N, C-alpha and C positions, 0 to 999 in steps of 0.2 A: 753373773750378778752385775748390777749397775755400779759404776765407779762412785767412790765416796763424794759427797757433795756437801757444801756448807748450808744447803737448804734442808730443813727438816722434812721428813715424810709427812704429807698431809694426813690428818685424822678426820674422820667423819663419824656419823652416828646413825644407826638403824634402830627404829623404835616400832615395836609391835603394840605399843600403848597397852601395857599390861594392867588389868584391873586386879588390885590387890585384895586378898582375903579381908573381909570386914570393911571394904571401901566401896566406892561407887564408880560408875562410868564417868560421871561428871568430874570426879576427883582425878581419875586417870587422865582425862583430857587436859586438866589443869596442870598436872605433873608433867605431861609431855611438853607443854608450852614452856614451863619453867626450865625444863632440861634443855630445850632448844635455845633458849636465851642464854643459858650458862655455856652451852657449847659454842655459841656465837661469840661470847665474851672471851672464850679461850682460844679463838681463832680457828675453830673447826671449819672444814671446807664446805660440808653439806650435811643436811639432816633429812634422812629418808624415812618413809613410812611404808609398811608392808600390808598388802591386801590379804586378809584372811576372813573366812565366813563361817558362821555357826560354830564358833569355838569359844567355850567358856573361858573368860579371863582375858580375851583379846578384843580391843575396841577399835581396831583399825580397818574395819570392813569398808567404810565409805572413804576410800583412800584420797580421792581428789578433794573431797570436802576438808579432810584433815590437812592436806597440803596447803590449801588456802588459809586455814586457821593458823597454822604455824608460820607461814610466810607473812601473814598479816600482823603477827605478833612479834616479828623480828625485823631486822633492818638490812643486813648484808649477806647472811649465810644463804647458800643455795638450798632449796627445799624441793623434794621430789618423791617419787614412788620407788620403792625398793622391794617389790615392784607392783605395778598393775599386772594382773594375770590376764593376759590378752585373750585367751580362749573364752573368757567370761563376758567379753564386750565386743560390740561392733567397733571397728577402727574409727568410723566417723564420730561416734560418741566420745571416744577417748581423745580424738583430735580436737573436738569442740571444747571438752572440759579443760584440757591442758593448754589449748590455745587461749581460752579465757583467762586461765591462771597466768599465762605468759604476758598477756596484755595488762593484767593487774599488777604483776610484779616482774617487770622487764629484766631479763638477764639473770634471773634467780631460780628458774624452774627447770628441773630435770625430769625426764620420763624414762624410768627404768621399767623394762618389760620382762615378764616371766612367761614360761610355757606351761607350767603346771596349773591346775585349777585352784590350788590354795584352799582346798576344803575336801569334804567327804563326798561320796557318790550321790547321796540324796540331795545335798545342797547344790552340787554341780548341776543336777538335772533341773533344780528350781531356778538356777541362774541362766542356764542355756536353753531350757525347754527341751525341744526334741533334736537339737543340734548335736551331731556326732563329730568330734574333732579328729582330723586326720593329720598325719605327720607333715604334709605339705601345706597345711593351713597356716601354721605359725609364720614361716618365711613370707608367704603371700600377704598375710595381715600386717607384718612389719613393713613390707614394701609399700602397702597401701597407706599406712600411717605416715611414712616418710613423704609420700606424694601429697597427702592432704595437708601436711605442715609446711610444705615448700610453697613458694609463690605460685599463685594460680596461673595456668597457662591460657593463652587465647583459645576460646572455644571450650574450655573445660566446663563440663556440666555439673559435676559434683564438687562443691566447694565447702570446706569447713569454715564456718563463719560464726564466731571467731576461730582462728587456727591457721588459715592459709597465710603463708609468709612469716609466721612466727619462728619457724625452724627450731622448735623446742628440741634440745639435745636428747637423742634417744640412746639409751644404754641397754644392752642385753644382759640378762641375769641367767645364771644356770648353775647346776651342780653335776653336770655330765659333759660329754664332748659335743653334744648337738649344738647348743647355743654358742659354745666356744668357736666351733667351725663356722657357724652363720655370722657371728660377730666379725670374725676374721675376713670372711668373704665380702661383707658389706662395709668394712672399714669403720666399725663402730666400737666404742669403748665397752669393756667387758667386766662384769662384777661376778666373782665366783662365791657361791653360798657356802663357804667353808665354816660359817658359824653353826651350821647344823649337818652338813654333809661333806666333811673334809677329805674323804677317801680319794677322790680323783682330782684334787686340787692341782698338784704338780703336773700331771698329765694334761689337764685341760688348758692351763695357761701356757705350757710349752707348745701345744698344738696351735693355740690362738696366736702366739707371737710368730711361730714359724710360717703360718699361712696368711698372715695379715696383709691386706691390700689397702693402701692409702685411699682415702675418700675425701669428699668436700668437707665432711665433718671432722675428720681426724687424719693427721699425717703419719702418725706412728702409733703402735699399740699402746693401750693404756689399761692397766689392770688394777681393780680394787679387789681386796679379799676381805671376807667377813671374819671378825675376830671376837669370840665371846670373851669378855673382860670382867674380872672381879678383882679390883685393887683395893688394898687397905694398908694401914701403917705396918701391919705384920702379916707374915704368912698364915699364922694361926687364925687371925680374925678374918682374913680373906677366905680361908677354907670354910669357916663357919658361915659367912655370908653367902658363899657359893652353894650352900645346901638348898637355898631357895631355887636356884637354877637346876641343881641335881633333881629336886623333887618335880620340877616342871618337866624335865626331860624324861624322867621315869614315867610320868603320867602320859606323855606322848607315846612312849614305847608300849605302854599297857593299854592305850586307848581310853584313858581315864583323865581327860583334861579338866583342870579346875582353875580357879583363880590363883594368882601368884601367892604362894604360901610363905609365911615367915620362916626365917632360918631355924634349923633344928640341930642341936648338939649331936655329934657322932652319927649323923644320918647315914653316911656312906658305909661306916663300919657295920651297920645293922643290915646291910643288903646281902643277897646271895652273890657269890663271885660272878655269876653270869650277868646279873644286873649291873654290877660295878663295871664289868667289861663293856657292856652295851652303852652305858653312860659315857665311859672314856672314849669309845669309838665316835659317838655323836659329837663330843666336845674335843675332838682331836686337835683342833687349832686354838683351844682356849688358853688364855693367859690368866692365871689365878695366883695371887700372892702379894707380898709386900713390895716396896719400891725396887729392891735389887732383883727379886724374882720377876717382876713385871718388865724391868729393863732387859733382862736376859731373854725373857720370852718374846718380846717384840723383836729383839736382835735376831733371835733364832728364826722367826718367821720371815723377816726381811732377807736374811741370808739365804734361806731356802727358796724364796719366791721372787725376790727383787720386785715386790709389789710397788706400784706407783702411789698407792694410797691404802690406808687401813681403815676399814669401817667397823667401828666397835658396836657390840651388842652387849648391854649391861643390865641384867635383871637382878638388881639388888632391891630387897623389899622396902627398906627405908629410903625414901626419895632423897633425903639429905646426904645419905652415905653414897648414893649413886653419883651425885654431883661431886662429892669428894673423890670418888674413883676416877672421874674424868680429869680432875686436877692432877692426880697421881700419874695418870696415863700420859698427860702432856709433859710432866716433869721427866718421866722415864724416856719418852720419845726424844725430848730435847737433849738428854744426857748421851744419846747415841749419835748426835749430829757433830761431825768433826768441826773444830773451830777454824775459821778462815785464817 
């Protein structure tokens, strides 16, 4: 574990831009921008948006467009993808899109890359057409992206314009050992998707740190972990608000995706034990509760992982209560920081 420091652990935010029941996509996009501005005011390090396709209730499919929307509506916070699902795109297209963003918002754009399709088989075929993804394609495409975002070399025939020379920071995302090993070999920062797949969290980050090789982008390992967060003034209210997340997770597990649902009293109590266990496994890294519970939950995660940064995922139905949850998270994080 890292030694205690007087600097608080950076907090960031991952947004899937949930469309709430009874609301619209336009309202979801407006809520995302308000949330990003609030996170910026609280000193969050970055605000990422995730690529998903053909999923009811998620409006983040055009990820680069949303990155530009959020970056244009904020001033200092880093904005990026968490992530772009690289198998769905040609590296040149990604380099041009994020190179353009980097020129518009210098020093503020992150490019997080994932290896999964981020959708179902039918939609995957619509995105990729007849392309069949092989295991060796992702490392090759990452290397091509790095080359396209680096300064153009004499005689280089394929140049991303915009993109060449922007050196947009690349992050690798994952929920298994594959991307952890690749991030280590390439000397890239690593974000583990523990907000929905926490089972291999400790094994993946241990492998990443052990095998890390310094690079021009990064001198030492850097780990972000995803943390589902539901914070409220009391444990009881937090558990009630978390039922919206529980309902979303159960829908994912059942293959019945819907818009984000309002909270429901005693939702968990009405489920079968197997369903409760599946939700608990999905949300194994979650921090749900009042101020003391949140503080202890964040401390537990940091003690177990020594994460360099926590990326919060907060699916609270009422947008104002989601902003309040971020306030409470910052207070809990600050209470963990040793006084100099």
